[in-house]
N, C-alpha and C positions, 0 to 999 in steps of 0.2 A: 232283355232277350227279344229277338225278332218275333213279331206276331205270327201266328199260324197262317200259312199261305198255301194255296193250291193253284195259284195262277203264275204264269211266266210269260216272258216276252214272246210274241209270235215269231217263230223262226222264219227265215226266208224260204221261199218255195224251192224244193229240191230241183236240181238241174237234171235234165235227161242224161242217162248214162252215155259215156263216150264209147266209141268203138275200141275194143280191147285187143291189143296185139300181144300174143304170148311172149313172155320174157324167156329167152333161151337159157338153159341151165348149163353153164360152162364151168371152166376151172376156177373162175372167180366168184361163183355163186355162193350164197350163204348155205351153211349146212342145213338150215331149216327150209330151203327153197322147195316149193311144191310144183314148180313148173314142169309140166309133162310127166308128173309122177302119179302113182296110184296108191292111195291110202286104203287099207283093207285087203290088199292083194296078198297072194301066196300064204295062205293059212297053214301053219305048221303045228305039230303036236296033236294031242287028242283033246276033244271037247269034253269038259267035265260035266257030270250030271247036274241038273238044276237045283239051286237052293230055294227053299221056301222062306217063310218068315220065322225067325227065332227071336222072341221078345227079350228085351233087357229092361231092368228097372231104370237104368240111366246109361248114357254113353259117355264114359270118362274121356274117350279119345276125340269126341266131337269138339272142335275149337270154338270156344265162346267168342262171340263177335263176328262169326262168319256172316257175310252179307248174302241175302237170299232174294231172288226175284220171283214173281208170280205172274201167271199168264191171264190175269183178270182184265176186265175192260169190255164194255159193250161194243160189239161190231154192228149194232143195229143202225138203221138210217137215222138221220137227224130229225128232231121233232118238227123243224120247219118244213122239211121235204115231205114228211107224212101228212102234215096239215094241208099242204098244197095238193096232195093226192086225195085228200078227203077221207082217209081211212081212220075213222074214229077208234076202232078197236085196237089197231096197231099203235095208234098214238098213245092210248092209255097204257098199253104194255111197255112202250118205249119210255114213257115218263117214269114208270116204276124201275126199269133197268137203269136209267140215268141216275135216279136217286140212290139206288143201291151201289152204283159205281163209286159214289163219294166215300163210302166206308170200306171198300174192298182194298186189301193190301196190294201194292205193286212192289214195294221194296220193304224188306224186314231184316231183323238181326236175330241170330240164334242167341237166346238169352241164358240158357242153362243146359245142364246135362240131360234134362227131360225132353229136350227138343222144342221147348217153347220158343216161338218166334214172335217178337214184338214188331208190329208194323211201324215204319217211319212215316209220319204224317206231317211233320213240320218242315217247311222249306218251300222254295220256289223252283225246284228242279223239275224239268219237263218229265222226268222218269216217274214222278208221283202221279201223273195224269195219263201215263202211256197206256196204249191198248195192246194187249197180248204180248207182253215181254217174254222172250224166249230164252235169253241168256244174259249173263253179266260177267264182267272181268274186272280185275283190279289193274289200274294204270300205274298207281304209285301207292305203296303201302305206307310210307312215311307221311305222305300228304293226304292219305285216305281219299284218293280220286278213283272213280269207277266209271265204266261205260256199260250201259244196259242196251240191249237191242231188241226191237219189236219184230214180229214176223214179217212185216212189210219192209224190213231193212233199215228202218229209221233208228239212228243211234242217239242215245241220251247220255251225255257226260255230266257228272256231278261230283261234288265234294261233300263228304260227311264229316261233321265236327260237332262238338258240344258247344252250346251257347254259354255265355258268361254265367257262371254259377252265382246263386244268391244265398242268403242265410237260410232259405227254406229247402233248396234242393241243389243238385249238381248242374242244373240246366237241362235242356232238351237236345236230343240228337237232331241235327238240322241238315237237310239236303240242299246244297246251294248249286244252282244251275251254272254250268260252264259253257256248254255248247250243244248243238244238235247237228247231225249229219245224215247222209244217206248212203247205204251200201249199194253199189251197182251189181246187178245180177244178170245172168243171161236172159235174152228175150224169151218170154213165156215160161220161165223157170219156176214160177210159183213162189211159195214163201221161203224165207230164210229160217232154217231150223236150228242151226248151231253156229256159234261164233266163239273165238278165243283171241284175246289180246295178250301178247307175250313179247318178251325181249329176245331177239335172236342172238346168235353167237357173235354178231358185230355190234352188240348193244344198240340195235335199232328197234324201236317200238313197232311191232307188226300186228296186223289183224288178219285172221283167217276166217272164212265163212263158207257155209255149205247149205245146200237144200235138203229137204226131207228125204227125197227118194221114195221107195216103196210104191204102192198103188200100181203094181205090175211092172215097175221099173226096177231093174237089178242094180242100178248104180245112180250116183248123183254127181254133181259138179262141185269143184272147190275153187275158191279165189283167195289170193293172199296179196297184201300190199302194205307198204308203210302207212302208219296211222298217226295223225296229228290230233291229239285230244283237245287242243285249244280251239281248233276249228271244227272238230267233230267229223273230219273227212279223211278218206284214204287217198293216196297218190295214184290217180287213175292211169298215169303214164307208166307205172311200174307194177301193174297188176299181173300176177302169175296165174295161169290157168292150169288146173289139175283135175283129177277125177277121184271119186271115192266109190268103192264097190261094196255091195251088201255081203257081210261075212257069213250069213246063214245060207245064202243061195236061194232063199225064199222071197219072191217079189212082193209078198204081202207084208213083209217086215220093212219098217222105215230104215233106210240106209244109215242115218245118223239121227240121234235125239239129243246128244250133248257131245262136247269135245273139250279136251285140254291138251296143251303142248308142253312137253318137258324137255329142256335142253340141259344135258349133263356132260360137259366136255365134248368129245367127238360124237357122242350118241344123242340122237334126237328121236323122241317118242311122241307119236300122236295117239293119245288115249281117247276112246269114244265109246258110246253106248248105242245099241240098236234095239228097237222095240217092236213088238207085235201088239196091235190094238184090235182085238177081235170085235169090240163094240162098233168100231169104225168100218172095218173091211168085211166082217162076216155077220154083222147084225146080232152079236151076242148081247144079252141083257143083264145088267147088274142093278141092284137096288141099294139104298142107303143102309138097309138092315144087314147087308153082307159086309164082310171084311176081307182083307187080303189073304186070309188063310182058307177061305171057302173054296170048294171045288169049282164053283162058277167063276171065281176070280182067277184061279189057276188056269182055267181054260181060255179066259178072255185076255189076260195080260201076261206077256213074257218079255224078258230082256236079256241081253248079253253085254258083258263088259269086255272090251278088247283093246289092243294097242298095236300099232304098226311101228316098227323100229327101223331107223336108218343109221348108218355109220358102222355097222358090224358086217361088212360084206354086202351081199344082196339083201334088200329089204325083206322083211317077213312080218306076218301078223299072227298074234297069239290071242286066242279066245280064252280069257283068263277065268271067267265065271259066267254061268247061266242062272237065270232066276225065273220063277213063275209066281203069279199072283199080283204082280205090280209092274208098273212101267217106270224105269229109271230115266228121268228127264234132266237130272243135274248130277254132276260129279265134281269133286275137288280132290286133288292129289295131296296127300299128307306125306311130307318128305322128312327124312332124317336131316337135321341141321348140320350134321357132321359130314356125311358123304353125299348128301343131296339125292339119295336114292328114294324111290317111292316105297313107303312101308305100309301104307293103307290108303283106301279111297273112301271119302265121304260120299254117301249115296242119298239122293233125294228123289222121291217118286211123285208122280202126278196120276192118281188113280181115280180121277173124275169124281163121281158121286160118293165114293168111299173115302175120299180125302187124300192124305199124303203121309208117307213114312220118312223117317230119318234113320240112316243106317251107317255102319262102319264096316268096310270089307278089309279084314287083315290080310296081309300078303307076306310071303316068305320066299327068299331066293331058292331056286331049285335047278337041278340039271334036267333039261327037257329036250327030247329029240327034236333036232332042227334048230335049237337055240343054244346048245352048249350049256355053259354055266349061267346063262343070262335069262333063264326061264323063271316063272313065278308060280308058286302054289297058293291057291286061295283057301284061307281058313273059313270057318262058318261065320257069316256076317250076323251081327246083332242089330236089332231095330227098336226104336221107340215110335210112338204114334204122334208125329209132329202136329197133324191137323187137330186131333182130338185134344191133346194137351194145350195147344194154342187157343182152341175154341173156349176152353174153360177160363182162360186168362183174358181173352179179348172179346168174347161173345160174338165173334164172327163165325158163320157156319163153316163146318169142317170142309165142305166141298169147295170152299173158296180159298183154300190153302194148297192149291196145286203148284208144287215147287217146279220151277223151270230153269233155275240156274243158281250156282254158288260162286262166291268170290271170297278170297281170304280176308280175315279181319284186318282193319287198318289200325292206326295209332290210337283211335278212339276206344279200342277194346279195353285198354287199361282202366278207363273210367268205369266201364260196365263191371269189370271184375271188382272194382272198389265200391260198387253200390250205386252207380249212376242209373238213370232210367231213360227210356225212349219217350 
């Protein structure tokens, strides 16, 4: 079995973004085209009352082997730069942060119905050393290839597989580096908050990405382009420019915190979450003694789950559910293998010092005003404490399990179900 590694080849320096010319949306455009379109616009139906936390002993609908990314990683200055500045205090603090970084999870696997996440630590993938991963997507399920994206737009493509088993164990889950690339964003646009890699209706591998919005902005930008996972880059000559608007109408809410794209025949759905972080915008204070059911948490953290639908006449947006007490930063659509319709949504939260929850939001088709028979009723979601349950297994502090993205399990999941380990 390959030795444990945390190093990888130094990637080439990212090239400066090219000038982006909008791609016109004509009769030959893909159904998933977002050129000159608005995600989050024309909200129809009524907004449901918010859900709080309803605890479950276990989540039988949470897919074992789901790949998780976390937004860990020190953004502090390098130790060399601090030494040159002669700041001894900051240098000592930075040394501690860098040492802690070595054990903080970047990529993990949902191990059981209790929500326990086992970090992936073996491999040479750049994702294992990445700073502030915001999202992750599956490129190929049969080959277990994934792309994780940092807030600075850097993409990390890797393959997950089990090393050769021995007489003592099944081997270890190994993350093999494939490529790195850089997502171009508008000048001065800030960080990339949500991305999704998906196959469009023409069987083209696409990448869509967007900024956070919020901070007194009522909307954000979107970009979409063909994605080549072998090089880790997007086709900058085919970038489509679009917009995304905040569905709550409150500029203190982030426009997007996660995104998934679902193509089902002629219908294309852009699922997303939007969150309010009162600790960031309003100075609300939370402590590690609190949990997501406390009044303080309900006042500080709020989320909505929504989707914008194209292909059924004029596009529309449906606010499917509201939540209070936690920030939903990761979603995964759980689809019926028969009709490919979304039956539930896996929810992952990043609640800062309080840790992270794993939940399942059940859905049922319903007739809703403005959507005909294509509306959805949200049942009561159930949650387990991902951070706390994982802490007992890994001894990593629960505040370091801030979930930022989900991707479907790959072919390696069969080995996990049969008793393999990370």
